[in-house]
C-alpha positions as CSV (number, residue, x, y, z in Angstrom):
1,M,0.0,0.0,0.0
2,A,1.4,3.4,-0.9
3,D,1.9,5.9,1.8
4,V,-0.8,8.5,2.2
5,P,0.5,12.1,2.2
6,V,1.1,13.5,5.7
7,T,-1.5,16.1,6.7
8,K,-0.3,19.1,8.7
9,Q,-2.3,19.7,11.8
10,K,-2.9,22.9,13.7
11,T,-1.1,23.2,17.0
12,S,-3.0,26.2,18.6
13,R,-5.5,23.9,20.3
14,H,-2.7,22.1,22.1
15,W,-1.4,25.3,23.6
16,I,-5.0,26.3,24.6
17,V,-5.2,23.0,26.6
18,A,-1.8,23.8,28.2
19,I,-3.0,27.3,29.2
20,G,-6.2,25.9,30.6
21,A,-4.2,23.3,32.7
22,L,-1.9,26.2,33.9
23,I,-5.0,28.2,35.1
24,I,-6.3,25.1,36.9
25,M,-3.0,24.7,38.7
26,I,-3.4,28.1,40.3
27,G,-6.1,26.4,42.3
28,G,-3.5,23.6,42.9
29,S,-1.4,26.2,44.8
30,V,-3.7,26.0,47.8
31,P,-2.3,22.9,49.5
32,L,1.2,23.2,47.8
33,S,1.9,26.7,49.1
34,G,-1.2,28.6,50.2
35,L,-2.0,26.8,53.4
36,S,1.6,27.2,54.7
37,F,1.0,31.0,54.9
38,Y,-1.6,30.4,57.5
39,N,0.6,28.4,59.9
40,P,1.9,31.4,61.8
41,Y,-1.7,32.6,62.4
42,L,-2.8,29.1,63.5
43,F,0.1,28.9,65.9
44,S,-1.0,32.2,67.4
45,V,-4.7,31.5,67.8
46,M,-4.1,28.0,69.1
47,P,-1.4,28.7,71.7
48,D,-2.2,25.7,73.8
49,S,-1.4,23.3,71.0
50,P,2.2,22.5,70.1
51,Q,3.4,23.3,66.6
52,A,3.8,19.6,65.8
53,S,0.2,19.0,66.8
54,I,-1.1,21.7,64.5
55,L,1.1,20.7,61.6
56,L,-0.4,17.2,61.8
57,Y,-3.2,18.5,59.6
58,F,-0.7,18.8,56.8
59,T,0.4,15.2,57.3
60,L,-3.2,14.0,57.2
61,L,-3.8,16.1,54.1
62,M,-0.9,14.6,52.2
63,L,-1.8,11.1,53.3
64,S,-5.3,11.5,52.1
65,I,-4.0,12.8,48.7
66,V,-2.0,9.5,48.5
67,V,-5.1,7.4,49.3
68,S,-7.2,9.4,46.8
69,M,-4.7,9.1,43.9
70,I,-4.1,5.3,44.3
71,F,-7.6,4.1,45.4
72,I,-9.9,6.7,43.8
73,G,-8.1,8.3,40.9
74,G,-6.4,5.3,39.5
75,P,-9.6,3.1,39.3
76,A,-11.8,6.0,38.3
77,L,-9.7,6.9,35.2
78,S,-11.1,4.0,33.2
79,K,-14.7,4.7,34.3
80,V,-15.2,8.4,34.8
81,N,-14.5,11.3,32.4
82,P,-11.3,13.1,33.7
83,R,-13.1,16.5,33.2
84,V,-15.8,15.3,35.6
85,L,-13.2,14.2,38.1
86,M,-11.5,17.6,37.9
87,I,-14.7,19.6,38.6
88,T,-15.8,17.2,41.4
89,G,-12.4,17.4,43.0
90,S,-12.4,21.2,43.0
91,I,-15.9,21.3,44.6
92,I,-14.6,19.1,47.4
93,V,-11.4,21.2,47.9
94,A,-13.6,24.4,48.1
95,A,-15.8,22.7,50.8
96,A,-12.7,21.7,52.7
97,L,-11.4,25.4,52.7
98,L,-14.7,26.4,54.3
99,I,-14.0,23.9,57.1
100,F,-10.6,25.4,57.5
101,M,-12.2,28.8,57.7
102,N,-14.3,27.8,60.7
103,A,-11.9,25.4,62.4
104,P,-11.6,26.2,66.2
105,S,-9.2,23.5,67.1
106,P,-6.5,21.2,65.7
107,F,-9.1,18.4,65.4
108,M,-11.2,20.4,62.9
109,L,-8.0,21.2,61.0
110,Y,-7.4,17.5,60.7
111,V,-10.9,17.0,59.3
112,A,-10.4,19.8,56.8
113,G,-7.1,18.4,55.8
114,V,-8.5,14.9,55.1
115,V,-11.4,16.3,53.1
116,L,-9.2,18.6,51.0
117,G,-6.7,15.8,50.3
118,L,-9.4,13.4,49.1
119,G,-10.7,16.0,46.7
120,Y,-7.3,17.1,45.6
121,G,-5.7,13.7,45.0
122,F,-8.0,12.5,42.2
123,S,-8.2,15.9,40.5
124,F,-5.4,18.5,40.8
125,Q,-2.7,15.9,41.5
126,L,-3.6,13.6,38.7
127,I,-5.6,15.1,35.9
128,P,-3.6,18.1,34.6
129,I,-0.5,15.9,34.2
130,L,-2.6,13.3,32.4
131,W,-3.8,16.0,30.0
132,V,-0.2,17.2,29.3
133,N,0.9,13.6,28.6
134,N,-2.0,13.1,26.3
135,W,-1.6,16.3,24.3
136,F,2.2,16.6,24.1
137,V,5.1,14.4,23.0
138,K,7.5,17.2,21.9
139,R,8.3,19.9,24.4
140,K,6.7,17.9,27.2
141,G,9.2,19.1,29.7
142,L,8.5,22.8,28.9
143,V,4.8,22.2,29.1
144,V,4.9,20.4,32.4
145,G,7.0,23.3,33.7
146,L,4.5,25.9,32.4
147,V,1.5,24.1,33.8
148,T,2.9,23.5,37.2
149,A,4.0,27.1,37.4
150,G,0.4,27.8,38.1
151,T,1.1,27.0,41.7
152,G,3.5,29.8,41.7
153,F,1.0,32.4,40.5
154,G,-1.3,31.3,43.2
155,G,1.5,31.4,45.8
156,I,2.2,35.0,44.9
157,A,-1.5,35.9,45.5
158,W,-1.5,34.1,48.9
159,S,1.8,35.6,50.0
160,F,0.1,39.1,49.8
161,M,-3.5,38.1,50.6
162,V,-3.0,36.2,53.8
163,P,-0.8,38.8,55.6
164,A,-3.1,41.6,54.3
165,L,-6.2,39.9,55.7
166,G,-4.5,38.6,58.8
167,G,-2.1,41.3,59.9
168,T,0.5,40.5,62.4
169,P,0.1,36.9,63.8
170,G,-1.5,37.1,67.3
171,I,-2.7,40.7,66.8
172,G,-4.5,40.6,63.5
173,I,-6.3,43.6,61.9
174,N,-7.8,46.1,64.3
175,G,-7.1,43.8,67.2
176,D,-8.9,40.8,65.7
177,P,-6.5,37.8,65.6
178,E,-9.1,35.8,63.7
179,S,-9.2,38.2,60.7
180,F,-7.0,35.9,58.7
181,R,-9.9,33.3,58.3
182,R,-11.5,35.4,55.6
183,G,-8.7,34.3,53.3
184,Y,-9.9,30.7,53.2
185,L,-13.2,31.9,51.7
186,I,-11.4,33.8,49.0
187,M,-9.3,30.7,48.3
188,A,-12.5,28.5,47.9
189,I,-13.9,30.9,45.4
190,V,-10.7,31.0,43.4
191,V,-10.5,27.3,43.3
192,L,-14.0,26.9,41.8
193,V,-13.5,29.7,39.2
194,V,-10.1,28.6,38.0
195,V,-11.2,25.0,37.5
196,I,-14.7,25.1,36.2
197,L,-14.2,27.7,33.5
198,P,-11.1,26.1,31.8
199,V,-12.6,22.6,32.0
200,L,-15.8,23.8,30.3
201,F,-14.3,26.0,27.6
202,M,-10.7,25.1,27.0
203,I,-9.9,21.5,27.6
204,Q,-10.6,18.1,26.0
205,N,-9.2,14.9,27.5
206,K,-7.3,13.8,24.3
207,P,-6.4,15.4,21.0
208,Q,-8.1,12.5,19.3
209,D,-11.4,13.7,20.7
210,V,-11.2,16.7,18.4
211,G,-9.5,15.0,15.4
212,L,-5.9,15.9,16.3
213,Q,-2.7,14.1,17.2
214,P,-0.4,14.9,20.2
215,Y,1.9,17.8,19.6
216,G,5.2,16.4,18.2
217,A,3.8,13.0,17.3
218,E,3.9,11.6,13.8
219,E,1.5,13.6,11.6
220,A,-2.0,12.2,11.0
221,R,-2.4,10.0,8.0
222,A,-5.5,8.7,6.2
223,D,-7.9,6.5,8.2
224,A,-7.1,3.5,6.1
225,V,-3.4,3.6,7.1
226,A,-4.2,4.4,10.8
227,A,-6.6,1.5,11.0
228,T,-3.8,-1.0,10.1
229,Q,-1.8,0.3,13.0
230,L,-4.4,0.3,15.8
231,D,-2.7,-2.7,17.4
232,K,0.9,-1.5,16.9
233,P,2.8,-1.8,20.2
234,I,3.4,1.3,22.3
235,P,6.7,1.6,24.3
236,G,6.2,1.2,28.0
237,F,5.1,-1.1,30.8
238,T,1.5,-2.1,31.4
239,Y,0.2,-1.2,34.8
240,T,0.7,-4.8,36.0
241,Q,4.2,-5.0,34.6
242,A,5.1,-1.7,36.3
243,L,4.0,-2.8,39.7
244,R,6.3,-5.9,39.3
245,T,9.4,-4.0,38.4
246,K,11.9,-2.8,40.9
247,W,12.5,0.4,39.0
248,L,9.1,1.8,39.7
249,W,9.6,1.2,43.5
250,L,13.1,2.7,43.4
251,I,11.6,5.8,41.8
252,C,8.8,5.9,44.3
253,A,11.3,5.6,47.2
254,M,13.3,8.5,45.8
255,S,10.1,10.6,45.5
256,I,9.5,10.0,49.2
257,I,12.9,11.4,50.0
258,L,12.3,14.5,47.9
259,G,8.9,15.0,49.5
260,V,10.4,14.8,52.9
261,V,12.9,17.5,52.0
262,H,10.3,19.7,50.4
263,S,7.9,19.4,53.3
264,S,10.2,22.0,54.8
265,A,7.9,24.5,53.1
266,Q,5.6,24.0,56.1
267,I,8.2,25.3,58.5
268,V,10.0,27.9,56.4
269,A,7.1,30.3,56.7
270,P,7.0,30.5,60.5
271,Y,10.8,30.2,60.6
272,L,11.3,33.2,58.3
273,T,8.6,35.2,60.2
274,M,10.6,34.8,63.4
275,R,13.9,35.6,61.7
276,V,12.4,38.7,60.2
277,V,10.4,40.3,63.0
278,T,12.6,39.2,66.0
279,E,15.1,41.8,67.1
280,P,18.9,41.2,66.6
281,P,20.9,39.1,67.2
282,D,18.3,36.3,66.6
283,G,16.4,38.1,63.9
284,M,16.5,41.1,61.6
285,G,14.0,43.3,63.6
286,G,12.3,44.0,60.3
287,P,8.6,44.6,59.4
288,L,6.2,41.9,58.4
289,G,6.1,43.4,54.9
290,Y,9.7,42.3,54.4
291,Y,8.7,38.8,55.2
292,S,5.9,39.0,52.6
293,L,8.4,40.2,50.0
294,L,10.6,37.2,50.7
295,M,7.7,34.8,50.3
296,M,6.6,36.6,47.1
297,T,10.2,36.1,45.8
298,W,9.9,32.4,46.5
299,T,6.7,32.0,44.6
300,L,7.7,34.4,41.8
301,G,10.8,32.2,41.4
302,L,8.6,29.2,41.0
303,I,6.7,30.8,38.1
304,I,10.0,31.6,36.3
305,I,12.0,28.5,37.2
306,K,9.5,25.8,36.5
307,P,9.3,26.5,32.8
308,T,13.0,27.1,32.8
309,L,13.5,23.7,34.4
310,G,11.2,22.2,31.7
311,V,13.5,23.6,29.0
312,M,16.6,22.4,30.8
313,N,15.0,18.9,30.9
314,D,14.4,19.1,27.1
315,K,17.8,20.5,26.3
316,L,20.2,19.1,28.9
317,G,18.4,16.0,30.1
318,I,16.5,15.2,33.3
319,L,19.5,14.3,35.4
320,W,21.5,17.5,34.6
321,A,18.4,19.6,35.2
322,M,17.9,18.1,38.6
323,G,21.6,18.2,39.5
324,I,21.9,21.9,38.8
325,T,18.6,23.1,40.5
326,L,18.8,20.9,43.5
327,S,22.4,21.9,44.1
328,L,21.1,25.5,44.5
329,Q,18.6,24.3,47.0
330,A,21.3,22.5,48.9
331,V,23.1,25.8,49.3
332,F,19.9,27.4,50.5
333,F,19.5,24.8,53.3
334,A,23.2,24.6,54.3
335,I,24.2,28.3,54.1
336,F,21.3,30.7,53.6
337,L,18.7,29.4,56.1
338,P,20.9,29.1,59.2
339,N,22.4,32.5,58.6
340,I,19.7,34.4,56.8
341,H,19.2,37.0,59.6
342,Q,22.9,37.9,59.3
343,M,23.0,38.5,55.5
344,G,21.5,42.0,55.3
345,T,18.4,42.8,53.3
346,F,19.4,41.9,49.7
347,I,21.1,38.5,49.9
348,P,18.1,36.7,51.4
349,F,16.2,37.3,48.2
350,I,18.9,35.3,46.3
351,G,18.4,32.6,48.8
352,M,14.7,32.4,48.1
353,I,15.4,32.1,44.4
354,F,17.7,29.1,45.2
355,M,14.8,27.6,47.2
356,S,12.5,28.1,44.3
357,A,15.0,26.3,42.0
358,G,14.9,23.2,44.2
359,M,11.1,23.3,44.9
360,S,10.4,23.4,41.2
361,N,11.6,19.8,41.0
362,G,8.8,18.5,43.1
363,T,6.1,19.0,40.6
364,V,8.1,19.0,37.3
365,Q,10.5,16.1,37.6
366,P,8.4,13.2,39.0
367,P,6.1,12.9,36.1
368,L,8.9,13.2,33.6
369,I,11.0,10.6,35.4
370,T,8.0,8.3,35.6
371,A,7.2,8.7,31.9
372,T,10.9,8.1,30.9
373,A,11.2,5.0,33.1
374,M,7.8,3.5,32.6
375,G,6.9,4.6,29.1
376,N,3.5,5.8,27.8
377,K,1.6,2.6,27.3
378,Q,-0.4,3.0,30.5
379,F,1.1,6.2,32.0
380,G,-2.1,7.5,33.6
381,K,-2.7,4.4,35.8
382,I,1.0,4.1,36.6
383,W,1.2,7.8,37.5
384,S,-1.8,7.4,39.9
385,V,0.6,5.3,41.9
386,A,4.0,6.9,41.3
387,G,2.7,10.4,41.7
388,A,1.4,9.6,45.2
389,F,4.8,9.0,46.7
390,Y,6.2,12.5,46.5
391,T,3.1,13.5,48.4
392,L,3.6,10.7,50.9
393,G,7.1,12.1,51.5
394,Q,5.6,15.5,52.3
395,A,3.1,13.8,54.7
396,V,5.8,12.0,56.7
397,G,8.2,14.9,56.3
398,A,6.2,17.6,58.2
399,P,6.5,15.9,61.6
400,I,10.1,15.0,60.8
401,W,10.9,18.7,60.4
402,G,8.9,19.4,63.5
403,A,11.1,17.0,65.4
404,F,14.2,19.0,64.3
405,Y,12.9,22.2,65.9
406,D,15.0,23.6,68.7
407,P,12.9,25.9,71.0
408,A,16.1,27.5,72.4
409,T,17.2,28.8,69.0
410,G,14.0,28.7,67.1
411,S,15.9,26.9,64.3
412,Y,15.9,23.5,62.6
413,T,19.7,23.3,62.2
414,L,20.2,19.5,62.0
415,G,17.5,19.3,59.4
416,F,19.1,22.1,57.4
417,M,22.4,20.2,57.3
418,L,20.9,16.8,56.4
419,A,18.7,18.1,53.5
420,P,21.6,18.4,51.0
421,V,22.6,14.8,51.6
422,A,19.0,13.7,51.0
423,L,18.9,15.7,47.8
424,A,22.1,14.0,46.5
425,I,20.6,10.6,47.2
426,Y,17.5,11.6,45.3
427,V,19.3,12.6,42.2
428,I,21.5,9.4,42.1
429,G,18.7,7.0,42.9
430,S,16.3,8.6,40.4
431,G,18.9,8.4,37.7
432,I,19.4,4.7,38.4
433,G,15.7,4.0,38.4
434,M,15.0,6.0,35.3
435,R,17.7,4.4,33.2
436,G,17.0,0.9,34.5
437,G,13.3,1.2,33.8
438,K,13.7,2.6,30.4
439,K,16.1,-0.1,29.3
440,Q,13.7,-2.8,30.6
441,H,10.6,-1.5,28.9
442,M,12.3,-0.7,25.7
443,D,13.6,-4.3,25.6
444,L,10.0,-5.5,26.0
445,Y,8.9,-3.1,23.3
446,E,11.5,-4.4,20.8
447,Q,10.1,-7.9,21.4
448,E,6.5,-6.8,21.0
449,L,7.4,-4.8,17.9
450,A,9.1,-7.8,16.2
451,E,6.1,-10.0,16.9
452,W,3.7,-7.3,15.5
453,E,5.8,-6.9,12.4
454,A,5.9,-10.6,11.9
455,K,2.1,-10.7,12.0
456,Q,1.9,-7.8,9.4
457,A,4.0,-9.9,7.0
458,V,1.7,-12.9,7.1
459,P,-0.4,-12.8,3.8
460,V,-4.1,-12.4,4.3
461,P,-6.0,-15.5,2.8
462,A,-8.2,-14.6,-0.2
463,S,-11.9,-14.6,0.6
């Protein structure tokens, strides 16, 4: 059969989907960065509860995300339209924020955290990455970086909004220490708007749903040619094969390590608040506005660096991209954080950019590592498992960082020193898992492809 001429497809629809997913991830910034800005206020309005007791809500939130991804999101992908899952999850997240708004005690924080995690896991944590993987082959690293940068846009909004509504922790606005709670309501409204509108007007689950091919895939050919290739093998493990390979579990273990390190986001906000407002020599003796600028720099850095990290993945490779950006974060932990109150007013902003470089890895690298190691054959179901382990690391990491707290100094010095070691282990282990998994699934693909080609060569009996 002669080849049918390749047809050129338009690519604007692909980028509309990417923009829609980016907008949705602004809502995804709520548990990733937004809630941490409330921690100093929660500590002040619940003074009889230890910090570790209050931060337990974050652990429960992360654990419920893990449960939701694996036991709700994974099974639901084959039965429920992903767009429906996305909208349903956003409604549950918004409801959870209203529980946070009215929580009078750590117990109600725990309830709110569990509800938020259950809604978030099968929607924000799973569906946008699935869309990117469906719509893009070429420039996937860039698009993952752009989409996940939405959490940075949200983080900038929360870094201004929460202090503006809450005032100084313990004092509040006009003497009302509870004034910060209004911020939860605003978050709930934002979550609903930034999810429902893009899902309804910008996004389809797969390019094939609108007669297109993934961006960068082989151009569409005539239906007659495509029909003969419907059973052509796709590189990658099946879900069952992935669960049986050691490489998946090595990648998952490394994701836990990265999650533990990055759960430091929950203690950086109160730590920096203390270092800013406390008088020298323990702090800077600066205004709360300076703290807000530092946190804004962190979140602005996420917006800039996540797409940059995506380009680095595409141009330099995943390992080099991780090595460079996580080295900057290692410097942040080992040098900047312990001494940030002694570095003047300008250098701390550089430190926050270094932190952003490392934190960008948490949402950009795991899906790319998983796709490289496991292939695209059943990426969605495999990601519902692999994507949960970074979150699991954040869950167990919050109390670990709490255990490093030294009340005498108000610091987490031992944790700051161990973090660079953990980051080095993550890069090395992820590289081993990624290369091992890719070699194994490509070996399987070569066997499957040879069998498929042999079948195509068998003459069809005349009718």
